[in-house]
C-alpha positions as CSV (number, residue, x, y, z in Angstrom):
1,M,8.7,-12.8,6.8
2,L,11.1,-10.9,9.0
3,E,9.1,-9.2,11.9
4,V,10.7,-5.9,12.9
5,L,9.4,-4.3,16.5
6,C,10.4,-0.6,16.6
7,T,9.5,1.8,19.6
8,G,10.5,5.4,20.7
9,S,10.9,8.6,18.7
10,P,10.8,8.8,14.7
11,H,14.5,8.8,14.6
12,Q,14.5,5.4,17.1
13,V,11.9,3.9,15.2
14,G,14.0,4.4,11.7
15,V,17.1,3.1,13.4
16,Q,15.6,-0.1,14.8
17,H,13.9,-0.7,11.6
18,G,17.0,-0.2,9.3
19,E,19.3,-2.4,11.7
20,A,16.6,-5.0,11.7
21,A,16.2,-5.2,8.0
22,R,19.8,-3.9,7.1
23,Q,19.9,-7.7,4.6
24,Q,16.6,-6.6,3.2
25,I,16.8,-3.1,2.9
26,G,20.3,-3.3,0.8
27,R,18.7,-6.2,-1.4
28,A,15.6,-3.9,-2.0
29,I,17.9,-1.1,-3.4
30,I,19.6,-3.6,-5.4
31,F,15.8,-4.3,-6.7
32,Y,14.9,-1.2,-7.6
33,Q,18.3,0.2,-8.9
34,K,18.0,-2.6,-12.0
35,L,14.2,-2.1,-12.3
36,F,14.6,1.7,-12.7
37,Q,17.5,1.0,-15.0
38,E,15.2,-1.4,-17.2
39,K,12.0,0.1,-17.1
40,C,13.1,3.9,-17.0
41,T,16.9,3.8,-18.4
42,M,17.5,6.0,-15.1
43,D,20.4,4.9,-13.0
44,W,20.4,5.0,-9.0
45,E,22.3,8.6,-9.0
46,E,19.4,10.0,-11.1
47,V,16.9,8.3,-9.0
48,K,18.2,9.6,-6.1
49,V,18.3,13.2,-7.5
50,F,14.5,12.7,-8.5
51,G,14.0,11.7,-4.8
52,L,15.4,14.7,-3.4
53,K,13.2,17.0,-4.9
54,Y,10.6,16.1,-2.3
55,Q,13.0,16.9,0.3
56,P,12.1,20.7,0.8
57,Y,8.0,19.7,1.2
58,L,9.0,16.8,3.1
59,Q,11.2,19.0,5.6
60,A,9.0,21.7,6.0
61,S,5.6,19.5,6.6
62,W,6.5,15.9,7.7
63,A,9.7,16.2,9.5
64,Q,8.7,13.4,11.6
65,Y,9.0,11.1,8.4
66,V,12.2,12.6,7.5
67,D,13.7,11.8,10.7
68,E,12.5,8.3,10.5
69,M,13.9,7.6,6.9
70,R,17.1,9.3,8.3
71,G,17.1,6.8,11.0
72,V,16.5,4.0,8.8
73,A,19.4,5.1,6.8
74,E,21.5,5.0,9.5
75,G,20.5,1.6,10.9
76,A,20.8,0.1,7.6
77,G,24.3,1.5,6.5
78,V,23.1,3.2,3.9
79,T,22.4,6.8,2.7
80,Y,19.3,8.8,3.4
81,E,19.0,9.4,-0.2
82,D,18.8,5.8,-1.0
83,I,16.0,5.3,1.9
84,L,14.2,8.6,0.4
85,A,14.3,6.9,-3.2
86,L,12.5,3.8,-1.8
87,N,10.2,6.1,-0.5
88,V,8.9,7.7,-3.2
89,R,9.3,5.0,-5.6
90,T,5.7,5.4,-7.0
91,E,6.6,8.9,-8.0
92,I,10.0,8.6,-9.7
93,A,9.7,8.5,-13.5
94,F,5.9,9.5,-13.5
95,G,4.7,5.9,-12.6
96,A,6.5,4.4,-15.3
97,F,6.0,1.0,-13.7
98,N,3.7,0.0,-11.0
99,D,2.2,-3.0,-8.8
100,G,-1.5,-4.6,-9.4
101,C,-3.7,-5.7,-6.4
102,T,-7.1,-6.0,-6.1
103,A,-8.5,-4.6,-2.5
104,L,-12.3,-4.4,-0.8
105,S,-13.8,-2.8,2.1
106,W,-17.2,-4.4,3.3
107,K,-19.3,-3.2,6.2
108,G,-22.0,-5.3,8.0
109,A,-24.1,-5.0,10.9
110,G,-21.2,-5.9,13.2
111,T,-18.1,-6.1,11.3
112,S,-16.1,-4.1,9.1
113,I,-13.5,-5.9,6.6
114,L,-10.6,-4.6,4.8
115,A,-8.9,-6.8,2.8
116,Q,-6.2,-6.9,-0.2
117,N,-4.2,-9.1,-2.3
118,W,-0.7,-7.2,-2.9
119,D,0.9,-8.1,-6.6
120,W,4.1,-7.5,-7.5
121,N,7.5,-8.3,-8.8
122,T,8.3,-11.9,-7.2
123,D,12.2,-11.0,-6.8
124,Q,11.0,-8.5,-4.3
125,A,9.2,-11.1,-2.2
126,E,11.9,-12.0,0.0
127,N,12.4,-8.1,0.9
128,L,8.8,-7.9,2.7
129,I,8.8,-7.2,6.4
130,C,6.5,-7.3,8.8
131,L,7.2,-3.8,10.5
132,K,5.2,-3.0,14.1
133,I,5.6,0.4,15.6
134,K,4.8,1.6,19.1
135,K,4.9,5.4,19.0
136,E,5.7,7.7,21.8
137,N,2.0,8.6,22.2
138,G,1.0,5.1,22.9
139,L,-0.6,4.2,19.3
140,G,0.6,1.1,17.7
141,I,1.0,0.6,13.9
142,E,1.2,-2.8,12.3
143,M,2.1,-3.2,8.6
144,I,3.4,-5.1,5.9
145,T,5.9,-3.2,3.6
146,E,8.9,-3.1,1.5
147,A,12.3,-3.1,3.7
148,G,13.3,0.4,4.1
149,I,9.8,1.8,3.1
150,I,8.0,3.2,6.3
151,G,4.1,3.3,4.9
152,K,2.3,0.8,3.1
153,I,-0.6,-1.7,3.8
154,G,-1.9,-2.5,7.6
155,L,-3.6,-1.1,10.5
156,N,-3.4,0.9,13.9
157,G,-4.7,0.4,17.5
158,K,-7.6,2.9,16.5
159,G,-8.8,-0.1,14.1
160,V,-8.0,2.4,11.2
161,G,-6.5,0.5,8.0
162,C,-5.5,1.2,4.7
163,T,-4.9,-0.8,1.3
164,L,-3.2,0.6,-1.8
165,N,-4.1,-0.2,-5.5
166,A,-1.7,1.3,-7.9
167,I,-2.9,3.2,-11.2
168,K,-0.8,4.9,-14.0
169,A,-1.8,8.4,-14.7
170,K,0.5,11.1,-15.9
171,G,2.2,13.8,-13.5
172,V,3.5,13.9,-10.2
173,S,3.7,16.9,-7.8
174,F,6.4,17.7,-5.4
175,S,4.5,20.1,-3.0
176,K,2.2,17.0,-2.3
177,L,2.4,13.5,0.1
178,P,4.3,11.1,-1.7
179,C,2.0,7.8,-2.1
180,H,3.7,5.7,0.5
181,L,3.8,8.5,3.3
182,A,0.0,9.3,2.4
183,L,-0.3,5.5,3.4
184,R,1.4,6.1,6.4
185,T,-0.7,9.0,7.5
186,V,-3.7,7.0,7.7
187,M,-2.1,4.5,9.9
188,E,-1.3,7.7,12.4
189,S,-5.3,8.7,11.9
190,D,-8.3,8.1,14.9
191,S,-10.4,7.5,12.3
192,R,-11.5,6.9,8.5
193,E,-12.9,10.4,8.6
194,S,-9.8,11.8,10.3
195,A,-7.6,10.1,7.7
196,I,-9.2,11.5,4.6
197,T,-9.5,14.6,6.1
198,T,-5.5,14.7,6.3
199,L,-5.1,13.5,2.6
200,D,-7.7,15.9,1.2
201,E,-5.6,19.0,2.9
202,A,-2.2,17.7,2.0
203,G,-3.0,15.9,-1.4
204,V,-1.5,12.9,-2.9
205,A,1.7,13.4,-5.3
206,S,1.1,10.8,-7.9
207,A,-1.8,8.5,-9.2
208,C,-3.2,5.9,-6.8
209,H,-6.2,4.3,-5.3
210,I,-6.1,4.3,-1.1
211,L,-8.9,2.6,0.5
212,V,-9.0,3.5,3.9
213,A,-11.4,2.0,6.5
214,D,-12.3,1.9,10.1
215,V,-15.4,0.1,12.2
216,T,-17.9,2.8,10.5
217,G,-16.7,1.6,6.8
218,G,-14.5,2.2,3.9
219,T,-13.9,5.1,1.5
220,G,-11.9,4.6,-1.6
221,L,-9.7,7.6,-2.5
222,E,-8.6,7.7,-6.2
223,C,-5.7,10.0,-6.4
224,S,-3.7,11.9,-9.1
225,S,-1.4,14.9,-8.4
226,E,-4.1,16.8,-9.0
227,D,-7.1,15.8,-7.4
228,I,-8.6,13.4,-5.0
229,V,-11.8,11.6,-6.0
230,R,-14.0,9.7,-3.5
231,L,-15.6,6.3,-4.1
232,E,-17.9,5.9,-1.2
233,M,-19.5,2.4,0.1
234,N,-22.5,1.1,-2.1
235,R,-25.8,0.0,-0.5
236,E,-24.4,-3.0,0.5
237,G,-21.8,-1.3,2.4
238,I,-19.0,-2.3,-0.3
239,V,-15.9,-0.5,-1.9
240,T,-13.9,-2.6,-4.5
241,H,-10.9,-1.4,-6.4
242,T,-8.3,-2.8,-9.0
243,N,-6.0,-0.8,-11.1
244,H,-8.1,1.8,-13.1
245,Y,-10.0,4.6,-12.1
246,V,-13.6,4.1,-12.0
247,L,-14.7,7.9,-11.5
248,D,-14.1,10.9,-13.2
249,H,-11.7,13.3,-12.6
250,K,-10.3,16.6,-13.9
251,P,-9.8,16.7,-17.7
252,T,-6.3,17.2,-17.2
253,V,-5.7,14.1,-15.5
254,I,-4.7,11.3,-18.3
255,E,-4.6,7.8,-17.2
256,S,-2.8,5.1,-19.3
257,H,-5.6,2.9,-20.3
258,D,-5.5,-0.6,-18.6
259,W,-1.8,-1.1,-18.5
260,L,-2.6,-4.1,-16.5
261,V,-5.3,-5.9,-19.1
262,D,-6.6,-7.8,-16.1
263,T,-8.1,-4.9,-14.0
264,R,-11.3,-4.8,-15.1
265,F,-11.8,-8.6,-15.1
266,R,-10.5,-8.7,-11.3
267,L,-13.1,-5.9,-10.7
268,R,-16.2,-7.8,-12.1
269,R,-14.8,-11.0,-10.4
270,I,-14.5,-9.5,-7.0
271,G,-18.0,-8.2,-7.4
272,E,-19.4,-11.6,-8.5
273,L,-17.8,-13.2,-5.2
274,L,-19.4,-10.7,-3.1
275,N,-22.9,-10.8,-4.8
276,A,-22.8,-14.7,-4.1
277,A,-22.2,-14.1,-0.6
278,K,-24.6,-11.4,-0.3
279,E,-26.7,-13.4,2.2
280,E,-23.5,-13.9,4.4
281,Q,-22.6,-11.2,6.6
282,P,-19.2,-10.2,6.4
283,S,-16.3,-12.2,8.2
284,P,-12.4,-12.4,7.6
285,E,-13.1,-16.1,6.9
286,V,-15.5,-15.3,3.9
287,V,-13.0,-12.8,2.6
288,E,-10.3,-14.9,2.7
289,T,-12.1,-17.2,0.2
290,F,-12.3,-14.3,-2.1
291,L,-8.4,-13.6,-2.0
292,K,-7.9,-17.3,-3.2
293,D,-9.9,-17.2,-6.1
294,D,-8.0,-18.5,-9.1
295,M,-10.6,-17.9,-11.8
296,E,-8.7,-16.8,-14.7
297,G,-9.6,-13.8,-17.2
298,D,-7.5,-12.0,-19.7
299,G,-4.6,-13.6,-18.3
300,A,-4.7,-13.2,-14.4
301,S,-6.9,-14.0,-11.6
302,I,-7.7,-12.3,-8.1
303,C,-5.0,-14.6,-6.8
304,R,-1.9,-14.3,-9.2
305,S,0.4,-16.6,-10.2
306,S,3.5,-15.5,-12.2
307,K,3.3,-18.1,-15.2
308,N,2.6,-15.3,-17.6
309,D,5.2,-12.8,-16.3
310,A,6.9,-11.7,-13.2
311,L,4.1,-10.4,-11.5
312,A,2.6,-12.6,-8.6
313,T,0.3,-12.3,-5.3
314,L,3.2,-11.9,-2.6
315,F,0.8,-11.4,0.1
316,S,-3.0,-11.2,1.3
317,I,-4.2,-9.4,4.3
318,V,-7.5,-9.5,5.8
319,M,-8.4,-6.8,8.6
320,D,-11.2,-7.3,11.1
321,L,-11.4,-3.5,12.1
322,G,-13.6,-3.9,14.8
323,N,-11.0,-6.7,16.5
324,K,-8.1,-4.3,15.6
325,R,-6.6,-7.4,14.2
326,A,-5.7,-8.9,10.7
327,R,-4.4,-12.1,9.3
328,V,-1.8,-12.2,6.6
329,L,-0.9,-15.1,4.3
330,E,2.5,-14.9,2.6
331,G,2.9,-15.9,-0.9
332,R,-0.1,-16.5,-2.8
333,P,-3.4,-16.9,-0.4
334,A,-4.2,-20.5,-2.3
335,V,-1.0,-21.8,-1.1
336,P,0.6,-19.7,1.3
337,V,4.1,-20.3,2.7
338,S,3.4,-18.6,6.1
339,K,1.0,-16.7,8.2
340,L,1.1,-14.1,10.5
341,I,-1.4,-12.2,12.9
342,L,-1.2,-8.3,13.3
343,S,-2.7,-7.0,16.3
344,P,-1.7,-3.3,17.2
């Protein structure tokens, strides 16, 4: 996996991202051109027009992200509209497609672990990058993301991390934070609580689940275009999530029921694994074994293979937030193709 190191102003960070990942960004645009055409019957020009609906809000409220995305476009030799479209890909066509993942937060007496398997189309695997940013204020941010997208799954030098689960529910807002930029705000935050406050105030533009954690533990945020509902730790200090709402939302929030038929099995299975390990203290090593689990139910497992469709686990990440360190296994964690360490 390509590692991209960026420093300086938002625009400078973007230019360095774009220059280093030019090839991957070009391929990612082609990937989404084909996917939107196939799943949504939208050509790329229509996709870019949709993305521009977010421009007034982003320019007014999150100009630093606009500057960074403009820098990515400049560095990669593509248009700003191309990069904006990648960054609002979750919102386009009202979530007509999405990725499926398994995430957990586990707080013990002396540790706080945040982890996820990220499952998506295998054709996009070659376009994942490890993006490492050193901001002008000195804050380090390190994440695994799709090339050209400036926020995804990772942690910062304060020990604040986030993961993402896709959820399908109707509706988008053009005056709230697109999902991937919402993830970026978490990694800009000083703590779990400050990250949650930011998202509560800004709102999230579409359906998703964002798991936010720091050394004090984790909170799940079930988002829709209309509300954010908190999923708090249980008595064992655990939060788990897959790809369906587990909490009640406003009556006007209409979810596409079990768009991944295996979502409830994976949620039960991660619960079983945690229950079997209840006598142990949370540790990266124990959690990594959970993410390698290949017991199947309803056609898939936590460590997903692509034997039934194009969807597979493309990477796993286990964050030790007290030590501000994460281990990434590229590919299916049961048979990884490479290993990376994040240490912002």
